C-alpha positions in Angstrom: 15.7 -29.7 44.1 16.2 -26.0 44.0 17.3 -25.3 47.6 17.6 -28.1 50.2 17.6 -25.5 53.0 13.9 -24.9 52.3 13.0 -28.5 53.1 11.2 -28.8 56.4 13.0 -32.1 57.1 16.4 -30.5 56.5 15.5 -27.6 58.8 14.3 -30.0 61.6 17.3 -32.4 61.4 19.8 -29.5 61.1 18.2 -27.8 64.2 18.4 -31.1 66.2 22.1 -31.7 65.6 23.4 -29.0 67.9 21.1 -30.3 70.7 22.6 -33.7 70.3 26.2 -32.3 70.1 25.8 -30.2 73.2 24.3 -33.1 75.1 27.2 -35.5 74.2 29.7 -32.8 75.3 28.4 -33.1 78.8 29.4 -36.7 79.0 32.7 -38.1 80.3 35.6 -38.4 77.9 35.3 -42.2 77.4 31.6 -41.9 76.7 32.1 -39.1 74.3 34.7 -41.1 72.4 32.7 -44.3 72.2 28.9 -43.9 72.1 29.0 -40.1 71.8 31.0 -40.0 68.6 28.6 -42.5 67.0 25.6 -40.5 68.1 27.1 -37.2 66.8 28.1 -38.8 63.4 24.7 -40.4 62.8 22.8 -37.2 63.8 25.0 -35.1 61.5 24.7 -37.6 58.6 20.9 -37.0 58.4 21.0 -33.4 57.2 24.3 -33.8 55.4 22.8 -36.5 53.2 19.8 -34.4 52.4 22.1 -31.5 51.4 24.4 -33.8 49.4 21.6 -35.6 47.5 19.6 -32.5 46.7 21.8 -31.6 43.7 21.5 -35.1 42.2 18.9 -36.7 40.0 15.5 -37.5 41.6 16.5 -41.2 41.7 19.9 -40.5 43.3 18.3 -38.0 45.7 15.9 -40.7 46.8 18.9 -42.9 47.5 20.5 -40.2 49.7 17.2 -39.8 51.5 17.3 -43.6 52.2 20.8 -43.2 53.7 19.5 -40.3 55.8 16.6 -42.4 57.0 19.1 -45.1 58.0 21.1 -42.5 59.9 17.9 -41.3 61.6 17.1 -44.9 62.8 20.7 -45.3 64.0 20.5 -42.0 65.9 17.3 -43.2 67.6 19.1 -46.5 68.6 22.1 -44.5 70.0 19.7 -42.3 72.0 18.1 -45.4 73.5 21.5 -46.8 74.3 22.6 -43.6 76.0 19.4 -43.7 78.1 19.9 -47.4 79.0 23.4 -46.8 80.4 22.3 -43.6 82.2 24.0 -41.0 80.1 20.8 -39.2 79.4 17.5 -39.1 81.3 14.4 -40.9 80.1 12.7 -37.5 79.6 15.5 -36.2 77.4 15.7 -39.5 75.5 11.9 -39.4 75.0 12.0 -35.8 73.6 14.9 -36.6 71.2 13.5 -39.9 70.2 10.1 -38.3 69.4 11.8 -35.6 67.3 13.7 -38.1 65.3 10.5 -40.1 64.7 9.1 -37.0 63.1 12.3 -36.6 61.0 12.0 -40.3 59.9 8.4 -39.8 58.8 9.3 -36.6 56.9 12.2 -38.4 55.2 9.9 -41.3 54.2 7.3 -38.9 52.7 10.1 -37.1 50.8 11.4 -40.4 49.5 8.0 -41.5 48.4 7.3 -38.2 46.6 10.7 -38.5 44.8 10.1 -42.0 43.6 6.4 -41.5 42.7 7.1 -38.7 40.3 9.4 -40.7 38.0 
């Protein structure tokens, strides 16, 4: 991969991270430390794994994309949890959840393209 920053999925995941980070920083200290830290780490892990894997072989890059996909699913789970306990509104949760569904689909397509070209 020549430049991971040109990948649409990287751009989308990278742009979503500050939204998640700022949202969590509005929560109380205990919520930030517990659920918030998990949400921030999983959201950050998505674009970080894309960046780290891009310089690897196609097979290894596909493995990093799989990890990013797992982090994307984890992020969606944390968003649902935050909504369920009243830390974020249903509307905010729905918007973020939908964005991460798109990221997941983009990651899946990227992984498939990496594996099919071997």
